[in-house]
C-alpha positions as CSV (number, residue, x, y, z in Angstrom):
1,X,17.5,-2.3,15.2
2,X,16.7,-1.7,11.5
3,X,13.6,0.2,10.5
4,X,10.6,-1.4,8.7
5,X,10.5,-0.1,5.0
6,X,6.9,0.7,4.0
7,X,6.4,1.8,0.5
8,X,3.2,4.1,0.1
9,X,1.4,4.2,-3.2
10,X,-0.4,6.9,-3.5
11,X,-1.9,9.9,-6.0
12,X,-3.8,12.5,-3.3
13,X,-1.4,14.6,-1.7
14,X,-3.8,14.8,1.3
15,X,-3.7,11.0,1.6
16,X,-0.2,10.6,1.0
17,X,0.3,13.1,4.0
18,X,-1.9,11.6,6.0
19,X,0.0,8.4,6.3
20,X,3.1,9.8,6.1
21,X,1.8,11.2,9.8
22,X,1.0,9.0,10.6
23,X,3.9,6.0,10.2
24,X,6.9,8.0,10.0
25,X,8.0,8.4,13.6
26,X,8.1,4.2,13.2
27,X,9.1,3.4,10.0
28,X,10.8,4.7,7.7
29,X,9.1,5.6,4.3
30,X,9.6,5.7,0.5
31,X,6.9,6.8,-2.0
32,X,4.8,6.2,-5.0
33,X,2.4,8.8,-6.7
34,X,1.3,6.4,-9.5
35,X,1.2,2.2,-10.5
36,X,3.8,1.8,-12.3
37,X,6.5,4.1,-10.2
38,X,5.0,1.7,-7.4
39,X,6.2,-1.0,-9.3
40,X,9.4,0.2,-9.4
41,X,10.1,1.2,-6.0
42,X,8.9,-1.8,-5.0
43,X,11.3,-4.1,-6.6
44,X,14.0,-1.8,-6.6
45,X,13.9,-0.4,-3.2
46,X,13.0,-3.4,-0.8
47,X,10.0,-2.9,1.3
48,X,8.8,-4.6,4.2
49,X,4.9,-3.8,3.1
50,X,3.0,-1.6,0.5
51,X,0.3,0.3,1.4
52,X,-1.2,0.8,-2.2
53,X,-4.4,2.8,-3.6
54,X,-5.9,1.1,-6.2
55,X,-7.3,4.1,-8.8
56,X,-3.7,5.4,-9.7
57,X,-2.5,7.4,-12.4
58,X,-0.9,5.1,-15.6
59,X,-0.8,2.2,-14.0
60,X,-4.3,1.2,-11.6
61,X,-3.0,-0.4,-8.1
62,X,-5.0,-3.8,-9.1
63,X,-2.3,-4.4,-12.1
64,X,0.0,-3.2,-9.8
65,X,-0.3,-6.0,-7.2
66,X,-0.4,-7.8,-9.6
67,X,2.7,-7.2,-11.1
68,X,4.6,-7.2,-8.2
69,X,3.3,-9.7,-6.4
70,X,4.5,-12.0,-9.6
71,X,8.2,-11.3,-8.2
72,X,8.0,-10.8,-4.9
73,X,5.0,-13.5,-3.7
74,X,5.9,-12.9,-0.3
75,X,6.1,-8.6,-0.1
76,X,2.7,-7.8,1.9
77,X,0.5,-5.5,0.2
78,X,-2.3,-3.2,1.8
79,X,-4.9,-1.9,-0.7
80,X,-6.1,1.5,0.8
81,X,-9.3,2.8,-1.0
82,X,-11.7,4.9,-1.1
83,X,-14.2,3.0,-3.4
84,X,-15.4,0.6,-0.7
85,X,-17.8,-0.9,-2.7
86,X,-19.5,-4.8,-2.2
87,X,-16.8,-6.8,-4.0
88,X,-14.2,-4.6,-3.4
89,X,-12.3,-6.5,-0.7
90,X,-12.4,-9.7,-2.8
91,X,-11.3,-8.5,-6.0
92,X,-8.6,-6.6,-4.5
93,X,-7.5,-9.9,-2.3
94,X,-7.9,-11.9,-6.4
95,X,-4.9,-9.3,-7.0
96,X,-3.2,-10.1,-4.6
97,X,-3.6,-7.4,-1.9
98,X,-3.2,-9.3,1.7
99,X,-4.9,-6.8,3.4
100,X,-8.0,-3.9,2.6
101,X,-8.6,-0.4,4.1
102,X,-11.4,1.6,3.4
103,X,-10.8,5.4,3.1
104,X,-11.3,7.5,5.0
105,X,-9.5,5.6,7.9
106,X,-9.0,6.8,11.7
107,X,-4.8,6.4,12.3
108,X,-5.7,3.7,14.9
109,X,-6.9,1.7,11.8
110,X,-4.0,2.2,9.4
111,X,-1.3,1.0,12.7
112,X,-3.0,-1.4,13.4
113,X,-3.0,-2.9,10.2
114,X,0.6,-2.1,9.2
115,X,1.7,-3.8,12.7
116,X,-0.3,-6.5,11.1
117,X,0.9,-7.2,8.5
118,X,4.3,-6.2,9.0
119,X,5.0,-9.5,11.5
């Protein structure tokens, strides 16, 4: 069985490494460190799911999500953000994110949200 592919768009090395550690045994992982690269990889590498940090250099996660969703409506995108302010989840969903996970998160929370959005 082919492993599902996850694109992780994250500019923090610590957060990127954490996501990789949690997911690398079960999924094929591709990475991007800014929104522009995230858009490119999303459109060219055919991931099954995207984990999108919202505060990214070059192109922010909100804009990257809108750009990706305009071309790939059914590609699930989960917003990952440390800025879990009131209204952020709603803003992420309006931008096109299918789900939302606030940092810091537990490994089990990331695994759960990935499984839920891969169905």
